[in-house]
N, CA, C and O atoms as a GROMACS GRO file, in nm:
protein
  220
    1MET      N    1   7.353  -7.524  12.769
    1MET     CA    2   7.314  -7.350  12.766
    1MET      C    3   7.247  -7.296  12.808
    1MET      O    4   7.251  -7.175  12.825
    2PHE      N    5   7.165  -7.368  12.838
    2PHE     CA    6   7.036  -7.328  12.963
    2PHE      C    7   7.086  -7.379  13.132
    2PHE      O    8   7.020  -7.378  13.237
    3GLY      N    9   7.168  -7.403  13.116
    3GLY     CA   10   7.206  -7.464  13.292
    3GLY      C   11   7.137  -7.597  13.318
    3GLY      O   12   7.116  -7.672  13.222
    4ALA      N   13   7.095  -7.636  13.461
    4ALA     CA   14   7.032  -7.754  13.483
    4ALA      C   15   6.890  -7.722  13.523
    4ALA      O   16   6.812  -7.794  13.585
    5SER      N   17   6.870  -7.586  13.470
    5SER     CA   18   6.728  -7.572  13.465
    5SER      C   19   6.645  -7.649  13.399
    5SER      O   20   6.694  -7.641  13.287
    6PRO      N   21   6.554  -7.716  13.389
    6PRO     CA   22   6.481  -7.781  13.244
    6PRO      C   23   6.393  -7.646  13.196
    6PRO      O   24   6.350  -7.574  13.287
    7LEU      N   25   6.370  -7.618  13.090
    7LEU     CA   26   6.267  -7.549  13.009
    7LEU      C   27   6.153  -7.570  13.023
    7LEU      O   28   6.116  -7.687  13.014
    8THR      N   29   6.074  -7.483  13.046
    8THR     CA   30   5.923  -7.481  13.059
    8THR      C   31   5.900  -7.412  12.966
    8THR      O   32   5.968  -7.327  12.907
    9PRO      N   33   5.739  -7.474  12.944
    9PRO     CA   34   5.710  -7.430  12.799
    9PRO      C   35   5.671  -7.318  12.736
    9PRO      O   36   5.643  -7.300  12.618
   10SER      N   37   5.673  -7.212  12.868
   10SER     CA   38   5.683  -7.088  12.881
   10SER      C   39   5.790  -7.023  12.850
   10SER      O   40   5.788  -6.928  12.772
   11ARG      N   41   5.898  -7.067  12.907
   11ARG     CA   42   6.006  -6.991  12.866
   11ARG      C   43   6.068  -7.045  12.758
   11ARG      O   44   6.169  -6.986  12.721
   12ALA      N   45   6.016  -7.189  12.664
   12ALA     CA   46   6.044  -7.202  12.553
   12ALA      C   47   5.989  -7.150  12.417
   12ALA      O   48   6.029  -7.156  12.301
   13LYS      N   49   5.878  -7.094  12.479
   13LYS     CA   50   5.785  -6.984  12.384
   13LYS      C   51   5.836  -6.871  12.365
   13LYS      O   52   5.830  -6.794  12.269
   14LEU      N   53   5.900  -6.866  12.487
   14LEU     CA   54   5.973  -6.676  12.502
   14LEU      C   55   6.083  -6.689  12.418
   14LEU      O   56   6.100  -6.596  12.339
   15THR      N   57   6.161  -6.783  12.416
   15THR     CA   58   6.312  -6.809  12.380
   15THR      C   59   6.260  -6.795  12.194
   15THR      O   60   6.305  -6.711  12.116
   16ALA      N   61   6.177  -6.881  12.165
   16ALA     CA   62   6.079  -6.888  12.034
   16ALA      C   63   6.072  -6.720  11.974
   16ALA      O   64   6.136  -6.658  11.888
   17PHE      N   65   5.972  -6.691  12.058
   17PHE     CA   66   5.934  -6.539  12.022
   17PHE      C   67   6.108  -6.439  12.047
   17PHE      O   68   6.130  -6.345  11.972
   18HIS      N   69   6.168  -6.462  12.111
   18HIS     CA   70   6.318  -6.392  12.114
   18HIS      C   71   6.388  -6.422  11.976
   18HIS      O   72   6.419  -6.337  11.892
   19ILE      N   73   6.405  -6.552  11.969
   19ILE     CA   74   6.448  -6.557  11.784
   19ILE      C   75   6.375  -6.520  11.690
   19ILE      O   76   6.414  -6.499  11.576
   20ALA      N   77   6.280  -6.510  11.725
   20ALA     CA   78   6.232  -6.466  11.615
   20ALA      C   79   6.215  -6.305  11.575
   20ALA      O   80   6.210  -6.277  11.456
   21VAL      N   81   6.208  -6.208  11.665
   21VAL     CA   82   6.233  -6.110  11.702
   21VAL      C   83   6.360  -6.066  11.663
   21VAL      O   84   6.373  -5.955  11.612
   22GLU      N   85   6.462  -6.148  11.683
   22GLU     CA   86   6.650  -6.102  11.646
   22GLU      C   87   6.630  -6.132  11.520
   22GLU      O   88   6.682  -6.046  11.448
   23SER      N   89   6.575  -6.217  11.458
   23SER     CA   90   6.588  -6.295  11.295
   23SER      C   91   6.517  -6.159  11.208
   23SER      O   92   6.571  -6.101  11.113
   24ARG      N   93   6.380  -6.125  11.271
   24ARG     CA   94   6.336  -5.977  11.208
   24ARG      C   95   6.400  -5.897  11.219
   24ARG      O   96   6.409  -5.827  11.118
   25ALA      N   97   6.470  -5.860  11.320
   25ALA     CA   98   6.492  -5.724  11.310
   25ALA      C   99   6.647  -5.764  11.236
   25ALA      O  100   6.695  -5.661  11.188
   26GLN      N  101   6.737  -5.885  11.215
   26GLN     CA  102   6.840  -5.869  11.147
   26GLN      C  103   6.770  -5.884  11.014
   26GLN      O  104   6.840  -5.812  10.942
   27ALA      N  105   6.691  -5.925  10.950
   27ALA     CA  106   6.662  -5.927  10.823
   27ALA      C  107   6.591  -5.748  10.774
   27ALA      O  108   6.578  -5.717  10.655
   28HIS      N  109   6.564  -5.675  10.861
   28HIS     CA  110   6.521  -5.576  10.876
   28HIS      C  111   6.614  -5.450  10.867
   28HIS      O  112   6.577  -5.341  10.824
   29ALA      N  113   6.734  -5.478  10.911
   29ALA     CA  114   6.851  -5.431  10.890
   29ALA      C  115   6.928  -5.439  10.754
   29ALA      O  116   6.986  -5.347  10.696
   30ILE      N  117   6.910  -5.598  10.708
   30ILE     CA  118   6.965  -5.640  10.571
   30ILE      C  119   6.918  -5.545  10.452
   30ILE      O  120   6.973  -5.476  10.366
   31GLN      N  121   6.790  -5.576  10.492
   31GLN     CA  122   6.663  -5.467  10.387
   31GLN      C  123   6.697  -5.340  10.392
   31GLN      O  124   6.732  -5.279  10.291
   32ARG      N  125   6.693  -5.291  10.496
   32ARG     CA  126   6.754  -5.161  10.488
   32ARG      C  127   6.894  -5.091  10.437
   32ARG      O  128   6.913  -4.974  10.404
   33PHE      N  129   6.994  -5.214  10.444
   33PHE     CA  130   7.108  -5.168  10.380
   33PHE      C  131   7.104  -5.178  10.236
   33PHE      O  132   7.143  -5.091  10.159
   34LEU      N  133   7.044  -5.316  10.198
   34LEU     CA  134   6.982  -5.302  10.037
   34LEU      C  135   6.933  -5.245   9.988
   34LEU      O  136   6.955  -5.232   9.867
   35TRP      N  137   6.838  -5.177  10.050
   35TRP     CA  138   6.751  -5.022  10.002
   35TRP      C  139   6.828  -4.891  10.003
   35TRP      O  140   6.799  -4.799   9.927
   36CYS      N  141   6.954  -4.883  10.112
   36CYS     CA  142   7.056  -4.786  10.088
   36CYS      C  143   7.150  -4.756   9.965
   36CYS      O  144   7.167  -4.654   9.899
   37LEU      N  145   7.210  -4.898   9.958
   37LEU     CA  146   7.280  -4.943   9.832
   37LEU      C  147   7.178  -4.908   9.689
   37LEU      O  148   7.224  -4.831   9.605
   38TRP      N  149   7.086  -4.948   9.675
   38TRP     CA  150   7.021  -4.925   9.590
   38TRP      C  151   6.976  -4.802   9.553
   38TRP      O  152   6.964  -4.774   9.433
   39ILE      N  153   6.942  -4.704   9.663
   39ILE     CA  154   6.928  -4.573   9.648
   39ILE      C  155   7.051  -4.496   9.580
   39ILE      O  156   7.039  -4.415   9.488
   40ALA      N  157   7.183  -4.538   9.646
   40ALA     CA  158   7.302  -4.518   9.623
   40ALA      C  159   7.349  -4.511   9.487
   40ALA      O  160   7.419  -4.420   9.442
   41ALA      N  161   7.301  -4.627   9.414
   41ALA     CA  162   7.343  -4.667   9.287
   41ALA      C  163   7.265  -4.610   9.214
   41ALA      O  164   7.306  -4.567   9.106
   42PHE      N  165   7.114  -4.592   9.258
   42PHE     CA  166   7.052  -4.519   9.165
   42PHE      C  167   7.095  -4.332   9.131
   42PHE      O  168   7.117  -4.262   9.032
   43SER      N  169   7.088  -4.311   9.281
   43SER     CA  170   7.151  -4.178   9.258
   43SER      C  171   7.276  -4.113   9.177
   43SER      O  172   7.290  -3.999   9.133
   44ARG      N  173   7.383  -4.258   9.173
   44ARG     CA  174   7.497  -4.231   9.091
   44ARG      C  175   7.456  -4.231   8.968
   44ARG      O  176   7.488  -4.130   8.907
   45VAL      N  177   7.386  -4.322   8.900
   45VAL     CA  178   7.344  -4.337   8.748
   45VAL      C  179   7.252  -4.203   8.706
   45VAL      O  180   7.266  -4.139   8.602
   46ALA      N  181   7.171  -4.181   8.795
   46ALA     CA  182   7.102  -4.025   8.761
   46ALA      C  183   7.196  -3.928   8.724
   46ALA      O  184   7.186  -3.864   8.620
   47THR      N  185   7.303  -3.913   8.816
   47THR     CA  186   7.364  -3.774   8.824
   47THR      C  187   7.478  -3.799   8.709
   47THR      O  188   7.520  -3.702   8.647
   48THR      N  189   7.524  -3.921   8.684
   48THR     CA  190   7.586  -3.969   8.548
   48THR      C  191   7.478  -3.916   8.406
   48THR      O  192   7.536  -3.846   8.322
   49VAL      N  193   7.369  -3.938   8.386
   49VAL     CA  194   7.280  -3.918   8.328
   49VAL      C  195   7.283  -3.791   8.263
   49VAL      O  196   7.303  -3.752   8.148
   50ILE      N  197   7.254  -3.731   8.385
   50ILE     CA  198   7.223  -3.569   8.434
   50ILE      C  199   7.368  -3.487   8.362
   50ILE      O  200   7.362  -3.401   8.274
   51ASP      N  201   7.441  -3.518   8.399
   51ASP     CA  202   7.590  -3.495   8.380
   51ASP      C  203   7.629  -3.511   8.222
   51ASP      O  204   7.706  -3.437   8.161
   52GLY      N  205   7.566  -3.613   8.173
   52GLY     CA  206   7.617  -3.660   8.010
   52GLY      C  207   7.502  -3.547   7.992
   52GLY      O  208   7.559  -3.438   7.995
   53GLN      N  209   7.385  -3.533   7.976
   53GLN     CA  210   7.301  -3.491   7.898
   53GLN      C  211   7.344  -3.315   7.925
   53GLN      O  212   7.316  -3.226   7.844
   54SER      N  213   7.386  -3.302   8.003
   54SER     CA  214   7.423  -3.137   8.015
   54SER      C  215   7.557  -3.067   7.953
   54SER      O  216   7.588  -2.948   7.963
   55TYR      N  217   7.633  -3.178   7.883
   55TYR     CA  218   7.764  -3.118   7.822
   55TYR      C  219   7.702  -3.145   7.651
   55TYR      O  220   7.771  -3.112   7.554
   0.00000   0.00000   0.00000
């Protein structure tokens, strides 16, 4: 994966940091997606309730 060059400790640390940042960004994206989904569902329910009360 990294070729013939051996993985130096600093490079391994950097790779671990990079993986942590990537997974954190991915988790953040998933969290934001779920949050948007929740807001959409909530607004739909609220609209339905308000429409039901107005009639």
